N, C-alpha and C positions, 0 to 999 in steps of 0.2 A: 504493500500500500504506500509506503514512504516514497519509493522510486516513482511510482505513477503520480503521486501527489506533487513531487518536485517538478515533473514535466508540466503539470497543470499550472502551478504557480508561476513558473518561468514564463509561460506563454501569456497568462492573463495579466499578472501584476506588472511585469516588466516589458515584455515584448509588445504588449498592446497599450496598457494604461500609461506606463512610464515612457514608452516610445513617443507618445503624443504629449505627455504631461511633464516628464522629467528626465528622460534618457533616450538614447538611440543606439542601435547596434551598428557596428562598423565592420570594415574589412582590415586584413593585415595580420601580422604576427601578434598573438595575444600577450606575449611576454616582452614585447618591445616597448620601450618608453616612447610614447607617441609625440610628445612635445617637450622641447627643451627651451629654457629661458634664454634670452639673448646673451646673458652673461652667466658663467658657471657659478653655481651656488653650492655650498658645502652640504646643506641639509636637504635630504630628499625624503618625501613621504609617498609610498606606493599605494595607489588606489585601484582596486579591482572592481570593475563595473561593466555594464553593457554599453557604456558611452564610448564614442570614438572622437578623435580629434585629427584624423588623417586628412580630411578634406575641409579646409577652412572656409570654402565657399558653399558648403552644404547648407541648404535652407532649413535648418532645424532650430526653431526658436527655443525649444526646451533645452537643448544642449548648450545653446548660447547663454541661457540663464544660469545654468550650473557653472559654465566657464567664468562668467562675471564674478561669481562668489569665490571661485577658486583663485582668481587673480587677486581678489581682495586679501585672501589668506597669504598668498605668496608674497605680496608686497609688504604686508604688515609684519610677517615673521621672517622674511628672508629665506624662504624655503622654495623648493620646486615640488609640485604635486605631479607625480609621474603616473599617467594613466596606463593601466594594464587592462586590456579589454577581452571580453568574451565574444567570440563569433561562432555561429553554428558550423561554418565550414572548417574552422580550426579544430573544433572539438567533436565534430561529427555526431555520434549518437548520444553524447553526454549533454544533459541540459545545463542551463546556467546554474541552477541550484546544485546539481551534482558536482560541478566544477568548483563552485564557491565553497561547499563543504570540504572538499578535498584540499583546496588551497588554504583555507582557514585552519584546518586541523594540522597542517604542516607548516604553519607560520610563513607562508610564501609572500604575503603582502602585509601592509599595515592597516589599511581601511578597506571595508567592503560595503557595497550596496546590497542589502539583504532583503529577501522576501520573508513573509510571515513564518513559514515552516522552518526556514533556516535560522531565523532569529531565535525561535524556540529551541531548536536542536542544539545550536552552538551555545545558547545561554544556559541550558541545562547541563551542558558539558563543562561549563566554566571557561569556555574558549573566548569569551568576549569581556572587554573591560567594562566596569561599572561607570556609566557616564553621568550619574546623578550629581557628581561634584562640579560639573562644568557650570560656569556662570550662566551660560545660555539656557541650561536646563531649567532654571528657575522660572523662565517665561513660557514654558510649554503648556499647551492646553491639557486639561485633565484626560481627555480622550487619547491623546498621544502617549501620555505616561501609562495609562491603563493597558494600552495595547502592547507596550514594549518592555514591561517589567517582568523579569523572570527570576524567581527565587529572591525577590526583594531588591533586585538590581535593575537599573535602567540600562539596557544593553544595546539599544538602537534609537536613533533620532532621525526622522525624515526631514526633507526640505519642503514637503507639501503633504497635505492630507487628501487622499484619493476618496471621493465620494461617488457612489453609484445611485442612479435613480431611473425612473421611467421617463423616456422621451416621448412626448405626446404631440400628435398633430392636432393642435387646438382647433383648426378650421374644420376638421372632420367631426370633432366633438360638438362644435357649434352647429354644424349642419343638421345633426340629429338631436339637438337640444339636450345634450348630455352634460351634466356637471362633472368636474374632475373627481374621480373616485377617491374616497378616504379609506374605506373598509374593504375586506375581501368580498362581502356581499354586494357592495356598490360596484366593485370592479367586475364581478360576474355579470351584473345587469348591463353594464356598458358593453361588454363583449357580446351579450345576447342581442342587443339592439344592432350592433354592427353586423353580426352574422345574419340576422334576419333581413338586413338591407343589402345583402349580396356581397359583403366583404368576407371572402372565403376564410382567411386566417387573420383574426383581429390582432394577434400578438406575434410579431416577428421575433424568433428566438434562435439561439445558437447553443452549442454544446458546452459553453463555459459559464454563462451568467444567469441561468435560470435559478441557480442557488440563491440569488438575491431575494427572490420571492419567499423562499423557505426561511432564510435567516431573519428577514424582517418580521415574519410572524412568530418564529421560534423564540426570539429574544427581545421582543418589544417590551414586555414587562420586566425582564431581567435587567435591562439597561436603563429603564425609565420608571421603575417602581420604587426606587429608594432603598433597595436591599441587594444591590449588585454583588458586593463582596461576599456576603453570606451565601447567596445562591451559587456563586462560582465555587466557593469552598465546599458546598454540599455536593456539587457535581464532581469535584476533584476527589472527594472522599468516597464517592459511590453512594452517598445517602440519597441523591437524586439521580435520575437517568437522563442522559442526553436525548434518548429516543422519545421520552415523554414531551420534551420541548419541541422536538423536530416533527412529531407526527402531524400536528395540524397543518403545517406548511406543506408537507408531502401529500397529505390528503387533498389540500387545495390545488396543488399542482396536478395531481391525478385527475381532479375534476376538470381543470382547464383542458387537459388532453382528451378526456372522455367526451367533452362537449365540442371538440374540434376547434377550440380557440387557440391551441398550440399544436403545430404539426410536429409530433414527437420524432418521427423518423427523419424529417428534414433537419430538425434541430440537432439531432444526434451526430450528424455529419457536417454541420455548418460551422465555419470559423466565425469568430466574433466580428461584427460589422460587415464582413464580406458576405456572410450568409443572409442577413436580413436587411442590410443597409440600402440596397438598391430598391427593394419594394417600399421601404419607408420613405425614401426620398421621392419615389415615383407616386406616392400617396395611394398605394395599393393596400397598405396596412397602416393602422393609425398608432400603433404602440410598439416600441422596442425598449430594450434596457441597455444602458451604457454608463460609462464613467464620466465624471465632470468634464475632463479635458476634451472629450469628443464633441462637446457643444461649441468649443472654440476652434477645433481643428478643421480646416477646409477639406482635409482628406477623409473626414468622418461626417459629422452633421453640422459643420460650422456655417454652411450657406444653403439652407433649405429654401424652397420656393413657397413656403407656407409659414404660418405662425406656429412656432414650436415652443413648448414649455417642458421643463424638466421638473418632475415631482417625485416625492418619495413613494416607496412601494406600499401597497395596501396592508394595513394591520389593524388590530383591535384598538390601537392608540392613534389611528389616522395615518397620514402619509409619513413613511419612515425611510430616511436615508440609510444606506448601508455603507460602512466605511472600513475597508481593509487597510492594513498598514505595511509599508516597506520602511526601510531606514538604513542609515549608515551605522555600521558597527566597527569597533577597533579590536584587533586581535589581542587577547590577554598577554600573549608572549611575543608580540610583534617586535621586530628589531628596532623600529622607530616609533614605538608606542607613545612616548611622551610628546614628541613633535606632532604626531597624528592627533593627539588629544587637543593640542593647541589649534591645529588646522580646523578640526571639526567644531571647536568652540566658536570660531569665526564664521564657518559655513552656516551654522544654525543660530547665529546672533540675530537680533532684531534688525540690525542694519542690513545684513546680507539677505535675510529672508524677505525684507521689504522689496529689495531689488528683484529677487527671484519671483516673488508673488506678482509684482507689477508687470514683469516681463511675460510670465506665463498665464496670468489671470487665474490663479488657483487659490485654494484655501491654504492658509499658512498654518504650520504647527504652533506658532507663537500666538498667545492670546492678545498680544499687543500689536499684531500686524493684521490689517484689514485692507482688502482691495475690492473696489466696486466690481461686481460681476456683471456679465451681460444680462439683459432682461430675461432671457429664456431660462437662466439658472436661478432667478430670484426665488421661486417657490421652494426649491431644494435648499438654497442658502438660508432662507428664513428659518426653516426647521433646525438646521445645524446651529444657527445663531441662538436659537432657543434651547440649545443643548438637548435636542430630541434626535436620537440616532440609535442605530444598532451597530456594534462593532462586528465586522465580518471576520476579523482575526484578533485574537487576544492571547498573548504569550502567557498569560496567567492561567489559561485553561490547559489541563493536561492532555486533552484530545484536541489536536489542531482542527480548526473549524473550516477555514476557507477552502482548502484543497480537498479535504475529506468529504465535505458536503457536496462539492462539485462532482466528485467521482460517483457518489452514491445517487445523486440526481441523474447522472448519466445512466446508471443501472435502471432507474425508473423509466427513463426515456426508451430504454431497450427492452422493456417489458417486464421488469421485476415488479413484484407487488409492494405495496406500502409496508406490509409486515416484513417482507424480506429485507427491505431497506432499513427498517428499524433494527432488525437483527444485526445488521452490519455496524450500526452505531453502538449497540450493546457489546459487540465483540471488541470494538476499538476501546470502549470504556473499560472492559475487563482487562485488556492488555495494558492499559495505562495504570491500572491498580496493582499489577504484579510487581 
């Protein structure tokens, strides 16, 4: 399960969300220093990530935003941040997560851009530095700390918070006089109206992101009911079952499939955005799911020919954003760990994060940094600003959520029953308790 999970996380959180929101994959030798400063510097901090700097003319705003903050650190500290990059062609069958785990466990680099499951794995192994002492850590949003604390240590900090929501064709909703759905029941009613008016598949779906429906319903109360720490402790001890939380979301998803609102077989083989994006942009389907940055990216949904809104997923507590986390971590035994700590402190400082957020128009991990979002994202942003959300990944949970839920949802798409899916969560929980 771990290896499959790594493949999933690498594709979803980095190769898609971060490619458009905070990173990009490049070409070339992965162990080669991609950029050298104009003058030699004695101190070097090695950063392993999917970012590339081989083509200075590449039109990648996200990479440029990261570069701006790296330059700030280099100039203030007199260091060189040397990019060591992952590319699929260099590593062939190994995913980004596979390679990151191997490199971190062997102290091959100083800093790493990490996905949720690798944050958890390396944190539990004691392979990452505790970052809670950094001055910049004092300014982090509570949601960021909650997602990246392992065994009481803050082991990763992101430059942005990735939020997932429902991308809605508001014009199609207006045509049939439909209000934007808040609850699962309201969402089903919207889909019924669309279906009865000749829209064959109201929800455009892919094999990665249907888990967002499940997570929103599973943990709406856990994260918004005022008892989060106690509920997670009960899950980690086995007093409560993950499957009990997950069942309503899986039953809801099965109902969407049974009513023909989601094409399960098409979703099972469709890549994110590539699978459903064309129909959404052509106004053949009114609803898709994607991450915040897709609303800004012209290669995704940044220029629709209709009024688009991004809202939270339906839940008993209303529209619910789902927020997984990636982050920068520093090897506990890295050769240049102390210099890396100073570099990271600048990369995630309010000054640097303001530059990053303004360039990428994303949610900042700092509670002190706010950037005006485009109108389409305002409904989702309003909920987040109200501290209403569900974490799609939480390093404090012994059973990794984002990747495992995705894989089990794919089982459902492929014909597994809800009970069979719940048995897999029970198995994962039993393994975590051993």
